[in-house]
Each structure stands twice: as C-alpha cells, then as structure tokens.
C-alpha angles and dihedrals in degrees: 000000000000090000092053093049092047091050093051092045091051091052093049090048091051091051092051094047094055105107119238110215116204112221126185114270129045095248093056092050092052092048091052092049092050090056091048094051104086133166133192118300122233091253092053091050091048091051091053092048091050092050091050090048091052091050092050091048090054097045102039098071091051092050094046091051090053091053092058091046091050091052092053090048089051091052090053091050093049092048091052091050093049092045091052091049089051090052090053089048089052092048091054098040103027093236140054118254114272121253088253092055089046126177089317086082087073092061106031128029112260119234093253121128091204092068106095102151101043109148108250090216093051127236098264130026089227139346108265122229123221118255089268093060096254125124119254114253123236132196130183113213094029129212093225100036143340089304132008125214113178151143128222092229130239096320095050091225128115114262122007135140135261112352090355092059123108111259120199144164087266087070093058118106 
C-alpha cells in the first residue's frame, strides 16, 4: 500500500512542478496548460491494479481461514449456552426434555403435566441456529453422554473433517 501511495504522490508532485510559461496570446497559454495537465498513463494504472491484486491474493486466504475458525468458535459458544440452559431446566424439572420435546422446551412450555417448576420466562430467549442456518440437534439419551447437542457442520452431513465435521457438546472442554 505504501508503494502505491508513494507512486501516486510522486506523480502528483511531478505534475505540480512542471512550469507553466506564460506566452503572449490567450491561445498559446491554453496550449501550454493542456500539455502540462497530465494524468496517469495506462501502464501506471495497470501497475497499481496488479499491486492491489497481489495484496488481495496474499490477504484473502488468511481472512477466509479465520471465518471458518470463527464459525467453529460460535458453535462452541452456542453449545455451552444451550447446555447451561438444559442444566437449569433439569434443576427445575428433575429431568432433561425428551428428544420429542427437543430444544423447543427451553423456549416454550412443553405439554407435559409432570412439569411443575418450568420457568415462566423460559430458559432461552430463542433457540439458536448454527452458523450455517440449521437448527442444533438434540438427543436424550445421547450417544456420547447423558444428552447430546450437536450440529452436522458446514456440509450438513454426518461425519466429515475440518469445518464439515460434526461438532457436539462432547467436544467442549
């Protein structure tokens, strides 16, 4: 970026330093000024565009990698929040919601006569979605613990690697 700015500043300085000689006659003055007024040549513009392209090519992979990392971090944060809400639900009602009731039981009261201490304000303001706009999945009993809260990753398919891998509350530390 510094190189581009220095180059532009140098060109502007050169244009300003070019002397304007006043000759007699209005037509000769205007001809002289036209020759002094200079812009950027096509080659100069191309050099600047190429430099910008190189900078973008160097920065883009780093930024894209951070987006995937941020999405995984968000999943971990959401899973912790939902897991904590489920623990409060269990404290009030002596059991986790069933798989059929799902995570919706944290927002709206399930149609279960055994629930006597359900918090009238709910346990979550809304059920969060994963970063790929899909609902988190819930199982009671879980396959990896007492309950499982998880997402199937970016691809929405079981298994996978990296960002496409399943991420669940069993991965939390």
